[in-house]
Steps between C-alpha positions, in 0.01 A plus 500: 500500500269196533203718410678618182582143398137393555382788270752410233393125523133609463584710194691219333223247568234738371697574192554133423132427523402790281765407231387139505144608436607688185676197331337398179241784459656631174385179321154466338501144634471356846650150508390268776755305700448126510180424702355858451153530342501608128302812585822705467543416137410759232322339218468667147260399217746557215745218408875587490669528163723210389848488650763686299766314311838624634869406430639422844843667531810299593510382862723739696613230761469125542267543792262761333140399450276652232186666624236512221331815403128524548189715432392697797162672550533870565137579592375581151742312258770236491868595515788271417777455766826385336678181619843511647788290637490470885865466602425429857244219537395405848688173503711272267282313256193728553250508217268785405133417445388779264215734552178380330146608441221270615135510387226426746118556516575840652741615224873502448771551761873493495686250719839649554825312438677331788807304586480127547 
């Protein structure tokens, strides 16, 4: 029985490691965590289009926070991602800092939005 439990524990641990390694690989961007070198950022030479003008729908709940839409880079072209109401912010009074594009000597990169 102990041998069986050890095998199950090893399988669960291995699965967790493999799944954690897959996180974020569907995105064309790699975003560094604070303190990580910027070598993980994907730069592009083309400036993003201007933000779209949208009419924000009525707030569904008093605690909902609007998450702005943004232009995303899909490897060959920009694609618009619509904004939406987040009805479950991480804490009361949380504010959303929207995604934005930054220009550097290397080119443009998108800084994703975040809670503050």
